[in-house]
N, C-alpha and C positions, 0 to 999 in steps of 0.2 A: 592624212593619207597613210601614215605609218600605223595608225590604230586599226585601219581596215586590214592591212597586211598582217598585223599581230593577231587580230581576230580570226583571220583565215588560217593562220598557222596553228593557233590553239584548236580550232575546229578540226583540222587535219590530224593533229596529235590525238585528240579525243576519239576520232573515228578509228585510227589505227589501234589504239588501246582497246576500244570496244570490240574490234574485229579479232584481236588476239585473245581477248577474254572469251569471246563466243567460240572460237576454234578450240581453245583449251577445254571448255565445257563439253564440246562435241566429242573430243578425243577421250575424255573421261567417261562419257556415256558409252562410246564404242567399246572401251575396255571392259565396262560392266557386262555388256552383251557377250564379248569374247570369253570372259572368264565364268560366265553363268552356265547353268545346266543346258545341255544340248538335247534336241529331239531328233531321233532318227526318222528318215523319210517314211518308213512304213507306219510308224506311230502317228506322224503328222497327217498322212493320207487318211488313216483310220479315223482320226479326230475330225477331219474335214468331212468324212463320209464318202470317200472315193476309193475304189479298188485299185491296188497297184497294177501296173502293166497296161492300163487303159489309156486312151487318148486324153481323157479327163485328168488322169493322174499326171501325165506329162505336162499338161497346162498348169495344174495346181503347183507342181514343183517348180515350174518355170516362173510363175508369179512369185513364189517364195524366193527364188534365186534373184529376181529383179529387186525385190525389197531389200534383200541382203546386200546386193552389189551397190545399190544406191546409198544404203546406210553404212557401207563399209564395215559390215559385220558378217560372220559366218552364217551361211544359210541355216545350219542346224540350230542356231540361236533364235531363229524366228519361230514363234509358237502360235498356233491357232488362237489361243486365248489372249494374246497380246492385243492391247487396244491400239489401233492404228495411229491415232493422234496423241493420246495421252502417253503411251509407252515409248513411242518413237519420235516425239516432237523435238527432242534434243539431239537427234542424230543429224548428220550433215545434210541429208537430202530433203528434209521436210519443209519445203517452201513451194510457192506456186510454180516457178519455172521448172522445178524438178518433178512435180507431179505431171507436168506436160511431158517431160523426158520419159517418165514411167510409162505413160500411155504410148508414146512413140516406140519404146522398147518392146512393149507387148505387141503392137502392130507389126513391128519388124520380125520378131521371133516367130509369131504365129501366123504371119501373112494374112492379116485381116485389117480392115479399116474400121475404126471405132468412131461412131457419130459423136459430135461435140456434146449433145445432150446426154448420151449414155456415159461419156467420160465424166461429165459433171455429176451424174448420179453415183458413179463409183466412188468419187471423192467428196460427196456431200459431207459437210462437217457434222459429225456427231462424235463427241469426245469418247463415247463408249463403244464405237464401232470396232469390232474385233477383226483381226486378220482373217479369221474364218468367214465372217459375214462379208467382208470385202471380197475375198476370193470367190465366194459363192455368187456374189453379184456379177463378177466378171464371167465366171463359168456359165451362169444362166444366160447372160448376153450372148456368149459364143454359141451356146446350144440353140438359142432362138435364131441367130443369124444362119446357122447351118440348116435349120428347117426352112427358112426363107429361100436359101439357095436351092434346096431340093425341090421346093414347090415351083420354082421359076423355070 
């Protein structure tokens, strides 16, 4: 019986050490983004292909802010050319429950419901999917939804 207790204790210790190591790695990655080059909003919008001052620009910058908030990094450190999975995978928010939180934040901020299938398409795993491509997928979805609303 004491062997079972010892095995459980060893398992718990290993779990705690693993969690601490993971958190340390995440914080190191966050610091890399914080100390790296920053991209101003106008340059970011231009690279995405959206004009400043438009509703689309507000949405694009909102998506960028959500990525930054969940990843615990400055918004200016999120660049259109970053690969969503490869470059951000070591940040704190890149797991399945947090992608759901991301969708919920978009819905809350922009007052729209996102169909489950569409949400799945936004986050379909492609290790080379860039922030720009990801953002354009969401933007295109919102534009299609607006057209549907106008036609109803």
